[in-house]
N, C-alpha and C positions, 0 to 999 in steps of 0.2 A: 154221346159223351166223347170228347176228344181224348187222344192218348195222354195228354198232359195230366189228366185227372188220375191216371194210374202210375205214371212215371215222371220223375223230375227231369227238367231240362239238363242237358241237350239229348238225353237218351232216346226219346221217341223218334226224333228225326234221324239221328245217327244210325240207330239199329234198323229202322224201316228202310232207309236208303241202301244199307249194306245187304239186307236180306233180299231186297228186290222182290221177285215173284215167289220166293220160297215161303211156304206157310209158316207162321211164327206166332206163338202164343205166350203171354205172360201168365204164369200159373202160381198156385199155392199161396204162401204166406203174404206176399206183396198184395195180391188181390184181396185177401181177407183183411189185411190191415188197412187197405184203402177204403174198403167198405165200412170199417170201424172208425175211419178218420184218424188212424194212428200213423205216425211217421214210420218209414221203413228205409233201411239201407241195404237190404238183401233182396235181390230180384232173381227169380228163377224163370227161365224161358225154355219152352219146348220147341224144337225145330224139326219140321218134316223134311229133313235133308242133312247136310253136313254140319252138324252142330259145332264140332271142333274147329272147322274152317271159319265159320261165322264168328266164333268167339275170338279167334286170332285177329280177324279183320276189325272187330269192335275194339279190341285191345290196342291195336295199332292206331285206329282213328282217335281214340281217347288218350293216346300216349300212356296207357295203363299197363300193368303187369298181367301176364297170362300164365296159367298153370293147367296142365292136363290132369284132371282128377281121376278119370277112369277111361282109358283109351278104348277098352273093349266095349263099354256101354256108350261111348261117345259123349263124355261129359267134360266140358272145359270151363275154367273159372277165370274171370277178369276181376282184378283188384284195382279199383279206380279211386285215387286220392283226389278229393275236392276240398274247397275251403270249408264246406259244411261238415266234412268227415269222410270216412272211407266207405265206398259203395262196393258191394260184392255182387257180381253178375254171373250166374251159372247158366250155361247153355247145355241142354241135353237132347239127345235124339229121341224122336217120338217112339214110344215103346209098344204101341198097339196100332191096329189098322186106322184108327181115327182118334181125335183128341178126346172125345167122350169116353171111349174105352180106356184110354191112357189115364184119365182122371179117376175112373171107377176103380182102377187098380191101386190107388194111392191109400194113404193111411186113414185120415179122418175127413169127414165130409166138409168141414170148414176149410180144409186145405185142398179140396178137390174142385176148385172153381178156376175159371180161366177167362181171359179176353184175348181175342185176336188183335194184333196191332193194326191189321187192315180193317177191322170192324170193332172199334173200341166201345161202341154203344151197346153191344150185345154181351151179356154175361152168360157164359157157358157153365151150367150147373147140373150135371146129370145125377148127382146124389143128393140134391136138395140141401146143400150146405148153407145157403143163404138163410133158409128157414131155421136151421139149427143155430146159426149165429144169432139170429134175431131172438130165438127162444132160450139162449144161453145154455145150449146143450152140446156136449161133446160125444160124438158117435163115430164108430169105425165105418169105413166104406163097405166092408164085406165081412163074412163070417170067419175068414182066415187072415184078416188084415195084420194082426199082431203075430200070429204064429208064423206067417211068411217072413216077418222081419221083427224079431223081438225087441230091437232098440226102440220100436214105436211105443213100447210100454213106458219107458222113461219119458219119451216125448209127450205121452198122454198126461203124465203128472205135470209137466212143465206148462202145457197148453191150458190145462184146467186152472192152474193158479194164475198164470199170466193173463189169461183172457176172462177169468171169472166164470168158467163154464162148469156145469154139473155133468159129471161122467155118467152116462146112462147105463143101466144094469148089464146089458149084454157086453158092452165095452169093458166094464169092470171085471166081468168074468174072464174075458180074453187077457186083460192085463195081469190078473192074479195068476192065470195059467202060465204066463211067461216067466214067473219067478224061477222055475226049474231050469230054464234054458237061457236066461239073460246073460249068464257068465260065458256063454258060447259066442257072444257077439265080439267082433274084433275089438281089441283094446283101443284102437284109435277112434273108432266110431262111438264106443262107450264113453271115452274121455270127452270127445267133442260135445256129446249130448249132455253129459254131467256138468260141463263148464257153462253151457248155456243155462242149465237149471240153476247153478249157483249165481248166475247173473241176475236172477229175478229179485224183485224188491223184498220178497219174503222167503229167503232160502231155507230157513229153519222149518217153515211150514211145508216146503217141498220135500225136505228130508223126512219129516214126520209122515207125510203121505206115502213116500216110497216105502217106509217101514210098515205102514198099515197095509199096504198091498203086497207085502212079502218080498219086495224087490231090494231092500236095503242090504240085508245080510249077504246075499250072493255077490253084491257089488263091493261092499265095505265090510268084510267079515270081522275086522278088528273092532267094529263098533258094538257087536252083539254082547260081549261080556260086560259092557258098561251098564246094561239094564239091571243087572243083579248087584251092582257095586254100591254098597252102603258107604256113607261119608259122615264124618263127625262134624259137630258144630264148629264154626259158624255156617257150614254148608247146610242149606235148607232142603236140598234135593239129592236124589241118588245120582250116580255118574251119568246116566243117560239123559235125565231131565236137565242136569246142569250143562251138559254138552250142547243140547239143542237150545237152551236158553242163552248160552254164550254166543252161539251163532246168531240168534235172534238179536241180541243186544249189539253185536258187532255191526250187523247190517243197519240197525237204527242209528248207531253212532256215525257211520259213514253218511247216512242220509242227512242227519242234523248238520254235519260238517261239509255238506255239499256247498260248492262255491256260489251257488245261486240263491242260497238262503240268507236271511238276515239274522243278526244277533238278536236273541230274545224272542224268536218266532215260535218257540215251543211252549205249550201249556205245562208240560211236565217240569217240575223244578229241578230234577236231576239233569235232564237234557238242557234246560235253560242254563244251568251253571256250566255245563260242558261247552255250550255255544259261546258263552261270555268269556270263559277262561281260555279256550283254544281257538276261538273264531279267527284270530289273526293269522292262523296257519292254513286257512281254508284253501287258498289257491295252490299252495305248495303241496298240501295233502291230496288235492284232486289230481294234480300232475303226477304225483307218486302212484296213486291207485289206478289211474287210467293208463299208465304206461304198460305197453305190451312187452313182457319178457320174451315171449315167443309169439309170432304172428298170429293174431286172432284170439289170444288169451291174455287177460289183463292181470295186473298185480292184485286187484280187488278180488277177482275170482279165486286166485291162488291163496290169498290171505283167509278167505272164508273156508277153504278146504283145510288150511292149517288150523283154524279155529275149531273145526269139526274133529280134528285129530289131537288137539292140544292135551287132552287127558286120556288118550287111547292107551297109553302105557301104564295107567294106574292099576287095572285089575291084576296084572302079573306081579306088581310090586307091593300089593297091599299087605300090611302086617298090623296086628293088634297088640298094643302095649298092655301092661298089667292094669293100667287105669281104665282100659276100655277104649282109649283113643285110637282111631285108625290112622296109620301113617302110610305114605306112598313114596318112600325115599327112593330117589333115582328114577321116578316115573317119567321125568322129562327126557332123559336119555333113551329110555326104552320107547317112549312115544316117537322120538325123532327117528329111531331105527324103523319103527312100523310105518311111519309116513314116507320114509325113503323107499321102502319096499313097495308101498302102494303106488307111489309116484312112478317107479320103474314099471310096475305092472300096467299102468295106464299110458305108458310110453311118453311120459313128460320129458322135456329137455333137461340136460344136466343143470342148466341155470335155474330152472323151476324147482328141481329136486333139491338143490342146495338151499334155495330160499325157504322151501318148506321145512327142511331140516333145521335151519337156523331159528326159524320162528318157534317151532315146537321145543327145541332144545333150550332156548333162552326165554321162554314165555314167562318165567317166574322172576326174572331179574328186576323189573320195576318194583315188584313187591318187596324184594330184598332191600332195594334202595329206600323204599318207603319205611321199612322197619329200622333202617340205619339212620333215618332222620333227615334225609335230603340227598341232593345230587351235587357233589363237588365237581369242580372242573375236571379233576382227575378221573372221577367215576364216570362222568359223561364221555370223556375221551376213551376210557377202557371199554365202555359199553359199545360205542360205535366202531371202535377198533375191532372188536370181536364179531359184531353182527352186520356191519355195513348198512346197506339200504334196508335190510330186513328190520332194522331198529324201529323204523316208523310203524311197521305192521305190529311189532311186539308191543309197542307203547299202547296202541289202541286195543289190541287183544287183551292186554292186562286190565284195561278199564272194563271191557265187556265181561271178562272172566270174573272180576270183582263184583260187578252188578249181578251176575248169575249165581253168586255164592249166597246172597241174602234173599230172604223172602221180602218183597218190597214193603215199606221203603227201606233202602239202605241207610244205615246210621250216617247222618250228615257229616260228622267229623271224619269217618272212615273214607267217605267219598271225596271230601274236600282235600284230604291229605294225598290221596292217590292222584287226584287231578293236578295238584301242584307238582308232583313227581313227573306226570305226563308233560306238563308245561315246560318244566326245566329240560327234560330230555328232548322234546321237539324243538325247543329253542336252539339247543346244541346241534341237533341233527339237521335242522332246516335253515338255520340262520347264521350259524358260525361260518366264518370264511373257510374255504377249503384248507388253507395253510394252518388253521388251528385244529381242525378236525383230523387232518392227516399231515402233521408237521413235516416240513422238508428236513432232511438230515443236516445238522450243523457240523458234525464231525464224521470222518471215516473211521471205521473200526480199527484199522491198522495204525492210523495216526493217534487215536485215543490210547491204544495199548502202549505205543512207544512213549507218549507224553507222560503217562503215569507209571511207566516201568513195569508192566505186567505182560505175561505171555498171551497171545491170541487164544481165545477159548470162549466158553459159555458166559464167563463173567463179563466179557466185553459186550456181548449182546444184551445182558441184563442192564448194564450201565447205559447203553444207548437207548434202551426202552425207557429208563428212568429220565433221561434227558428229554425224550419226546413228551412224556407226561408233564414235565416241567414247562416245556414249550406250550402245551395246551393250556396249562394253568396260568400262563403269562409270566412265569418266573424267570425264564431265560429266553434270550432272543439272538445272542451272538455266539460265535465259536468260543470266545474266551470265557463267557459266562457258563457255557456248557462244560468246558474243561474244568473250571473251578468247581462246578457241581460234582463232576465225576471224581475229582480228587477228594472232595469232602466225603462223598458217599463211600469211596474206597477206604479212606482212613477210618471211617466209623464202622466199617465192616458190614455195610448194608447191601453191598452188591450181590452177595450170595443169597440174600433172603428171597423167599418165595413172594410172589405178588400177593397183596392183600386179598382177602376173599372177595369174590365178585359182589358188587353192590355194597 
């Protein structure tokens, strides 16, 4: 079997030439995925020699980026941008006397296979991973595989769901035993594994399995109180079930709105209506959710984490009225605080933490707009002024949140109304020209104050904001029109008013 069966061009020739006589193997997930005929963009190599040096040579030859991941263990990473997407190539030093021993020390048998680039027709499989792959079985390589590295417990959940493998009993015992020590894993490694988990097609199922194995609470302690959280109608489920169902629906909505799908391709009438009403935004939505806020982590993954935390603030804010109705006043602000704390604990970037905070804090605003009867130009401007690019995430989270509120089927009128709010907001956020969504200033504050004869101060800022709202609404477009509006507002005594309630 030629190397091209395992690696895309031009990697086989480039790497083999640079390695020369140095023994080199392709190992792990890329071998597994090739056997499953699944596409792969992550390639791990083991080098019996200077892995860091070879990685640098490969990066130079491919004109790619190079990073030293672990100097002590000799692990270097190459990030190679291609027309088909980004490839990640990791080169690590051989950790045992030979490749078979190196593979035996790995996590799961399906990941413990290798091929030598010099002999690509021979599969090296010391733990019989090919048989486990064929039999749909997930099995650890050894009795201490997960105890030696507890992050493998989270990886076990991901592989089971992603590959459709049944976790065998001994492996299940090792995974459950890791619950007591999973919090000791470095935040960065835990974060990376969790974000890969969230990238699966069924993230809610993954979270449920984490919980079943006792791993969820040590990782996301804020989620535990949701299990005992009762909710009043129209909520059909408690806080925990509602949260998982929201994540499930969010992932479904993103799948339906995938740019490669056709309108009306779904048998579910609810998803059909979503596809028909919002289908025109597909390309822009996919650009948004595939964007990497931080290298290697996408807006989609982050939005799913926000969906998981959208009601995390409810348990602490619950109160029961005399009528028996349960309220959660202020839960969005409390939830935003909790998700910020978790983001910091996971060593997320400041940009990612701000996005999480905005999504959770404002996740109810489309519902407020729905109850208000629609989205005016001013309301759309205020919404995106306050939330920026997070507005797109909030709109789709609102739809998922609503679907998760009702026991299916959702009342058609309720769904249709919220879909229209989503359409109006996405139209503003994705199709308005930039100068409408963020109007350029028509007047300077000092000139405005001088023109209407007032002292510089907060009132001037309020007037300038009223002018920007009018610009977004298409009511003013010149400095003279802006000045006339400011004079009228000042004369009517509106300048000192508070902004109308959000939504």
